[in-house]
C-alpha positions as CSV (number, residue, x, y, z in Angstrom):
1,M,-77.9,-105.1,-96.1
2,S,-80.1,-103.3,-98.3
3,I,-81.7,-99.6,-97.5
4,L,-85.1,-100.7,-97.7
5,L,-84.7,-103.9,-95.0
6,L,-82.7,-101.4,-92.5
7,V,-85.5,-98.8,-92.8
8,Q,-87.8,-102.0,-92.2
9,M,-85.7,-103.0,-89.3
10,T,-85.4,-99.5,-87.5
11,T,-88.9,-98.8,-88.1
12,N,-89.9,-102.0,-86.3
13,N,-87.6,-101.3,-83.4
14,V,-88.8,-98.0,-82.9
15,M,-92.5,-99.5,-82.9
16,I,-91.3,-102.2,-80.5
17,T,-90.0,-99.3,-78.1
18,E,-93.2,-97.3,-78.1
19,L,-95.6,-100.0,-77.7
20,S,-93.5,-101.7,-74.7
21,T,-92.7,-98.0,-73.2
22,S,-94.9,-95.0,-74.0
23,Q,-97.8,-96.4,-76.2
24,K,-98.7,-99.6,-74.2
25,L,-102.6,-100.7,-74.2
26,D,-104.9,-98.6,-72.2
27,D,-108.4,-97.8,-72.2
28,T,-108.2,-95.4,-74.8
29,N,-105.9,-96.5,-77.4
30,Y,-107.1,-99.8,-78.6
31,D,-107.7,-99.0,-82.3
32,M,-104.3,-97.6,-82.9
33,W,-102.6,-100.2,-80.7
34,K,-104.2,-102.9,-82.5
35,Q,-102.9,-101.8,-85.8
36,K,-99.1,-101.5,-84.6
37,I,-99.2,-105.1,-83.0
38,Q,-100.9,-106.6,-86.0
39,H,-97.9,-105.1,-87.8
40,L,-95.4,-106.2,-85.2
41,L,-96.6,-109.6,-84.9
42,G,-96.9,-109.9,-88.7
43,Y,-93.4,-108.9,-89.0
44,K,-92.2,-111.9,-86.4
45,D,-94.4,-114.0,-88.3
46,L,-96.8,-114.7,-85.4
47,L,-100.1,-113.2,-87.2
48,E,-101.6,-116.2,-87.7
49,D,-101.7,-117.4,-84.3
50,L,-104.3,-114.6,-83.7
51,Q,-106.7,-116.2,-86.5
52,V,-106.0,-120.2,-85.8
53,A,-106.2,-122.3,-82.7
54,K,-104.7,-126.1,-83.1
55,F,-105.1,-128.8,-80.5
56,L,-102.4,-131.7,-79.6
57,P,-102.8,-134.6,-81.8
58,S,-104.6,-137.5,-80.3
59,D,-104.0,-141.4,-80.8
60,K,-107.4,-142.1,-79.3
61,D,-110.6,-141.9,-80.5
62,K,-113.3,-139.7,-78.5
63,D,-114.1,-143.0,-76.2
64,G,-110.3,-143.0,-75.3
65,K,-109.5,-146.3,-77.5
66,P,-106.8,-146.2,-79.8
67,V,-106.6,-145.9,-83.3
68,D,-104.5,-146.8,-85.8
69,I,-102.3,-143.7,-87.0
70,P,-99.7,-144.0,-89.3
71,N,-96.5,-143.1,-87.0
72,V,-95.2,-140.8,-89.7
73,Q,-98.5,-139.3,-89.9
74,Y,-98.7,-138.7,-86.4
75,Q,-95.2,-137.6,-86.2
76,E,-95.5,-134.5,-88.5
77,S,-99.1,-133.5,-86.9
78,L,-97.2,-133.7,-83.4
79,K,-94.5,-131.5,-85.0
80,A,-96.7,-128.8,-86.3
81,Y,-98.6,-128.5,-83.4
82,Q,-95.5,-128.1,-81.1
83,D,-94.3,-125.3,-83.9
84,W,-97.5,-123.9,-83.8
85,S,-97.4,-124.0,-79.7
86,K,-94.3,-122.2,-79.6
87,N,-95.3,-119.5,-81.8
88,D,-98.4,-119.2,-79.9
89,R,-96.6,-118.2,-76.4
90,R,-94.4,-115.9,-78.2
91,A,-97.5,-113.9,-79.7
92,C,-98.8,-114.1,-76.2
93,F,-95.8,-112.5,-74.6
94,T,-95.4,-109.9,-77.0
95,I,-99.5,-108.7,-76.6
96,L,-99.3,-108.8,-73.1
97,Y,-95.7,-107.1,-73.3
98,C,-97.5,-104.4,-74.7
99,M,-99.9,-103.6,-72.4
100,H,-100.3,-101.7,-69.2
101,D,-99.2,-103.6,-65.9
102,D,-102.8,-103.2,-64.7
103,L,-104.1,-104.9,-67.4
104,I,-102.3,-107.7,-67.8
105,G,-104.3,-109.5,-64.5
106,G,-107.4,-109.8,-66.6
107,F,-105.9,-111.6,-69.9
108,K,-102.7,-113.5,-68.7
109,S,-104.9,-116.6,-67.8
110,C,-106.3,-116.8,-71.5
111,P,-104.7,-120.1,-72.9
112,I,-104.1,-119.2,-76.6
113,A,-102.9,-115.8,-78.4
114,K,-106.7,-116.1,-80.7
115,D,-108.8,-116.5,-77.2
116,M,-106.5,-113.1,-76.0
117,W,-107.3,-111.7,-79.2
118,D,-111.1,-112.2,-79.3
119,Q,-111.3,-111.0,-75.3
120,L,-109.3,-108.0,-76.0
121,K,-112.3,-107.1,-79.1
122,I,-114.5,-107.3,-76.4
123,C,-113.6,-105.4,-73.8
124,F,-111.8,-102.5,-75.9
125,G,-113.3,-102.6,-79.5
126,Q,-116.6,-101.3,-78.3
127,T,-116.6,-97.6,-78.1
128,S,-118.8,-97.2,-75.1
129,E,-119.4,-93.7,-73.8
130,T,-117.5,-94.3,-70.8
131,R,-114.4,-95.1,-73.0
132,L,-114.9,-92.2,-75.2
133,R,-115.1,-89.8,-72.3
134,T,-111.9,-91.0,-71.0
135,M,-110.0,-90.9,-74.5
136,Q,-111.6,-87.0,-74.5
137,V,-110.2,-86.4,-70.8
138,K,-107.0,-87.7,-71.8
139,W,-106.9,-85.4,-75.0
140,M,-107.7,-82.7,-72.8
141,Q,-105.1,-83.5,-69.3
142,Y,-102.3,-84.7,-71.5
143,K,-99.0,-82.8,-70.3
144,M,-95.5,-83.3,-71.5
145,D,-93.3,-85.3,-70.1
146,S,-90.2,-83.8,-69.4
147,S,-88.0,-86.7,-70.4
148,R,-89.4,-86.8,-73.8
149,T,-88.3,-84.7,-76.6
150,M,-90.4,-82.4,-78.5
151,A,-91.0,-85.1,-81.5
152,E,-91.5,-87.5,-78.8
153,H,-94.5,-85.4,-77.4
154,L,-95.8,-84.6,-80.6
155,R,-95.8,-88.3,-82.2
156,I,-97.7,-89.3,-78.7
157,M,-100.6,-86.3,-79.1
158,G,-100.7,-87.2,-82.8
159,G,-101.7,-90.8,-81.8
160,I,-104.2,-89.2,-79.3
161,I,-105.6,-87.6,-82.0
162,R,-105.8,-90.5,-84.6
163,D,-107.2,-92.7,-81.7
164,L,-110.1,-90.4,-81.2
165,K,-110.7,-89.9,-85.1
166,A,-110.8,-93.7,-85.0
167,V,-113.6,-93.9,-83.3
168,G,-115.5,-91.2,-84.4
169,K,-114.7,-88.2,-82.5
170,E,-113.0,-85.5,-84.9
171,I,-110.7,-82.7,-83.4
172,S,-110.6,-79.6,-85.4
173,E,-107.2,-78.3,-86.7
174,G,-107.7,-74.9,-84.3
175,E,-108.4,-77.0,-81.3
176,Q,-105.4,-79.1,-82.4
177,V,-103.0,-76.5,-82.5
178,L,-103.8,-75.1,-78.7
179,N,-104.2,-78.5,-77.1
180,V,-100.6,-78.9,-78.3
181,I,-99.1,-75.6,-77.1
182,R,-101.1,-76.0,-74.1
183,A,-99.7,-79.5,-73.4
184,V,-95.8,-78.4,-73.6
185,Q,-94.8,-78.6,-70.0
186,D,-91.2,-77.3,-69.7
187,K,-89.4,-76.0,-66.2
188,R,-86.8,-73.6,-68.4
189,E,-88.4,-70.0,-68.6
190,H,-87.9,-69.7,-72.4
191,W,-90.9,-72.7,-73.2
192,N,-93.5,-70.5,-71.2
193,H,-92.4,-67.3,-73.5
194,V,-92.7,-69.5,-76.5
195,K,-96.1,-70.9,-75.4
196,T,-97.4,-67.6,-75.0
197,V,-96.3,-66.0,-78.8
198,L,-97.6,-69.1,-80.4
199,T,-100.6,-68.6,-78.6
200,H,-101.3,-65.4,-80.3
201,A,-99.6,-66.9,-83.6
202,D,-102.6,-66.4,-86.1
203,H,-100.3,-68.3,-89.1
204,L,-99.8,-71.7,-87.5
205,K,-103.1,-73.1,-88.2
206,T,-102.7,-77.1,-88.5
207,F,-101.1,-79.8,-86.2
208,A,-98.3,-80.1,-88.8
209,E,-97.6,-76.5,-88.6
210,I,-97.2,-76.6,-85.1
211,Q,-95.5,-79.6,-84.9
212,S,-92.8,-78.2,-87.3
213,H,-92.5,-75.1,-85.1
214,L,-91.7,-77.0,-81.7
215,E,-89.4,-79.1,-83.1
216,M,-87.3,-76.4,-85.1
217,E,-87.2,-74.4,-82.0
218,E,-86.1,-77.7,-80.4
219,E,-83.3,-77.9,-82.3
220,R,-82.3,-74.6,-82.2
221,M,-82.6,-74.2,-78.4
222,K,-79.8,-77.2,-79.0
223,I,-77.4,-75.3,-80.9
224,F,-77.8,-71.8,-79.6
225,G,-79.2,-72.3,-76.6
226,P,-82.5,-70.0,-75.2
227,P,-81.6,-66.3,-75.4
228,N,-80.9,-64.4,-72.0
229,V,-83.5,-62.8,-71.3
230,A,-82.2,-60.6,-68.7
231,L,-79.5,-59.5,-70.8
232,V,-81.5,-58.6,-73.7
233,A,-83.5,-56.6,-71.3
234,K,-80.6,-54.9,-69.7
235,G,-79.3,-54.0,-73.3
236,N,-82.4,-52.6,-74.2
237,M,-83.0,-50.8,-70.7
238,P,-83.2,-46.7,-71.5
239,K,-79.9,-45.0,-69.9
240,G,-82.3,-43.0,-67.2
241,N,-83.1,-46.1,-65.6
242,R,-79.5,-47.7,-65.3
243,N,-77.4,-47.7,-62.2
244,S,-77.0,-44.1,-61.2
245,R,-72.9,-45.1,-59.9
246,G,-72.5,-45.2,-63.9
247,R,-72.5,-41.4,-64.2
């Protein structure tokens, strides 16, 4: 197996995991979700089903009377329809599997993938004031899930930024940096200290810079652990403030 093919398989597996877990379709991320679903369906050779609707071949005319169709031609048409129908069901399942449960009910009754795709565009493709406001609220209120790594957290926030940009809402680099720091949630005291320091770090001016810093800090903590604040404070304590029994 070539390295290029292995990388592609890994990338697609990561995308499948994201689309079926942390990046399922909701009412705020349609634009980026659409691009990823198209890539995923293309990888599975199912993308054509979003543009094509085929019908079961009939051996009768519009009045229900039998027509003379060569048997071989009919069987070929029937086989082509059956192959398409099988792929269409796979495409429908993939799309439904990658949206939030509360949205599935509105689309599972669509008879074919093309109808489902067209309906999704009608529901989410237009940027209404309500949708834009919902996306902005998501951006301002999103917090890091304690079960996720810092890299996963930052990848989700990067996706929110791209979704907003796709609908014409630009987020300044300064706001990106501050909101990324705000969204870091962790019960460990060390991260609260890191957030305080980063809030006043003038040299971190872009999303890429804050991303690199947070990921490096997480890796450092995995290797060395957080500094023991209590010991550091005790070690720096003036002699006059130490326990008098040690005199």
